[in-house]
N, C-alpha and C positions, 0 to 999 in steps of 0.2 A: 504494500500500500504506500502511496506517495507520502512524503513527510509534510508537504504543504497541503493546503485545503482549498483547491480550486473551485471556483464557480464555473459550471459549464451549462451551456444551453442545449436542450434536447427538443426534438420535434418527433412526436409519435403520430404516424399517419395511417389511417385505415381507408381503403378504397375498394370498390368492387373488383375483385380478382377474377379474371376470365381465363378461358383456355386458349386465348389468342395472345401469343407472346408479344406481337407488335402493339396490340392494344394496351397490354400491361406496361410495356416499356414507355409508351406515350403518357400513361397516367403517372408513372413514377417521375418521368422527366418534367412534367408540368408542375409537380410538387417541388422538385429539387431546384428548378430554375430560379425562383425568387427567394430561395432560402439563403440566409446570411452565412458567410464563410465561417468555418470552424464550428458549425452546428452538428450535433450528433443526431442523425435521422434514422428512424426505425420503421421498416415496412413488414407486412405479414409473411407468414409461411407461404411458400410457393408464389410469392408476389410476381416474379418474372416469368417463370415457366408455366404458371397455372398449377392448380392442384384440385383433385377430386377424390372422394372416398373410394370410388371404383378405380382401381389401379390400371384399368384398361386405357385410361387417358394417356399413359406414358407412350403407348403405341402411336398416338397422334402427334407426338412432339417431333419436329424436324430438328435433329441434333445440330445441323449447320446453322439453322436460324437461331437456335438458342445460343450457340457459341457467338454468333455475330451480335446478338442482343447484349450478351455479357460484356463484350468489348465496347459497345457503344455506351453502356451504362457506366463502365469504368471511366471512359473519357468524360462523361458528363460530371461525374464526381470530381475528377481532377480539375475540370474547367471551372467549377463553382466552389472548389476548395472546401468541400463538406466531408463529413464522416458518415458513411452509410452502412447500416446493417439490414439485410434483407434475406428473404427466403427464396430458394429456387431448387428444383430438382436438377441434379448434375449427373452426367454420364461420363464415367471415368473408367478406363481400362476394362470395358465390357460390362460394367455394373452401374446401376442407378443408385444414387444416394439422395436422401431428403436432407437438404443442407441449409445452414444459416451462414451467410457470407458477410465479410466486412471488406469494403473498399475505402481506402483513405485518400486524402488530397495529394499525397506524395507517391501515389501508386502502390501504397501498401495493400496487402491482401491476406486475409485469414479465412479459413474455412472450418466450420463445425459440422460434422456429419452426425446426424441423429443416432444416438446409441440405443434408445429404447423405442423400437418401432411399434406402431399400432398393429393390431391383429391383421387388418386388411392389407398392411404394407409388407408383412412377412412373406418371404418367398419371391417378392417382386423387387423390393429395395434391399440393399445391403446395409447392415447396421454398422455404424461407426464404432471405433474401439477406444476413443479418448474423450476426456472432458477437459478441454484446454481452457486456459484463461488468457485472453488477448490483451496485450498492453498497447493502448492507443496514446497518441500525443495530441492533446486538444488544448489550444491556447498555451502551448509550451509546457503543459503539465502532463504527467504520466497518469493515465486513468486505466484501471483494469476492469475488463468486461468478461462476463460469462454469458453464454447463449444456451437457451433451451427451446425445444420445439413441442408444441401441442400436448400430447398425452404425457409428456415428461413433467407436467404440472402435478401429476399424481405420485411422483417419486421424490419426496423431500430430501432423501439422502444424497441425490445428485446435486441439488442446490446447496446443501450444506458443504459438500465436498468443494464446490467452486468457491464458496465463501471462505472456507479455511485455506484455500489455495490463493487467496488474495483478491478475488473479484469484489469490486465496489458497486458495480451495476449489474443487474440481470436484464438482458434483452430477451423477452419471451415472445416468440413469433408463433402464431397459430392460424389455422384455417378451420376453426371449430364452428360448423354450421349443421343444422338438421333438426335440433330440438331446442327451441329458444327457452323452454321452461327450465333448462339446466343452467341458465346464465347466473342465477344467484349462487349455485354451487361452485362454479368456476371462479366467480368473483371472490368467494371466501377463500379459495385455495390461493389466489394471487396475493391477497392481503396477508395470509399466513406465511407465504414464502418470503415476503418482504419483512414482516415483523420478527419472525423467528430467527432470521439471519441478520437482521438490522442492515439490510441493503436496499437500494432503490430497485424497483421493478418497473420496467418499461414494456408494456404489453400492447401488441397490436394484432387485430384479427381482420379477417376478410369482412368487408362491409356487405351484409347479406340480410335478407328479410328474416331468415331463421338463424340469426347469429346467436350462438349459445355461450359465448364468452365475451364480456365487454372489453374494449380497448381502454387501458388505464395507465396512469402514472402514479406510483405509490411511493411514499417516503419510507425510510428505514424504521420509522415508528409505526407504520401501518396506516398512515393518513393518506387519503386519496386526494391528489392534487388536480386530477383531470380524469374524466370518465365519459364514455359514450358507448351506446349499443344500438346502432341504427344501420339501415341498409345504404346509407349515404356516405360520401366522402366526408371525413371529419379529421381535423388536425388539432393536436394538443401541443402547445409550446410551454415550456417551463424552464426556469433557471434553477439548477440543483446545487446545493452546497454540500460537497462531499465530506465536510467535517461532521455531518450527521451520521456517517457510516461508523459502526462500532462493532467490537468483538465482545461486548459485555456479556451477552447471553451465551455465545459460543464458548467463552472462557469458563463458564460455569457448568458446562455439559459434563455429566457423570460418565465419561467414556471409560473410566476405570471399572465401573460396574458392568458395563456392556462387554468390555473385553474379558473380564473375569467370567461372566456368564457364558461367553463363547468358548472359552478354554474349558470350562466345566462340561459343556455340551459335547465337546470333542473327546 
């Protein structure tokens, strides 16, 4: 964690994600173009490639078109000097991954490949094998970021691992649609992940009539700074004070009891 306590500007944007890569790219570019330099921007899961619960949609993706769109998006990020975290399906070495990507203003690039695949993704996507923490440089400050995707909200041990590894912010990218009655449950999970780890959570979902997870910005104390759950384009902007990030609760975790119990079970 950085020794100084920078103020950083974040922009969390939800928009209607389609299965048309060019349409998605146009939507993302329209949001990025007026954004102030050195802003951290968060887009949903599958924001560029598109995403659907039926994995047959992967067969409709033109890999060359996707590659070209990724290159164009990287150029847009560099041109406007912003920091972008977004979701996209990636085809690498003969395998599909559900990924969260970071593009930086100096052509930095990081990739998180989803480690805990949804049931309908298994056998189609390949699971990632690492939970990395990415170090970004925003306004000359070091800021550490962890990324999680969709169903990974259900696995708090992954979030705690990232927090213990130094993450100050969680970018949570989802494409959770289908049963809007579940929105209060997903909302409560998001607040818990922020408060129990005392980290900021930046969540963005696909803007959809059946959106079952709100897009939110949450403080390390669990306070909601911005929230929306609509089928429309919505943008939340906030200035975050990273001095609010703390290890107070993590430092009091009784890991000794858990480790002892594990050893006994063995």
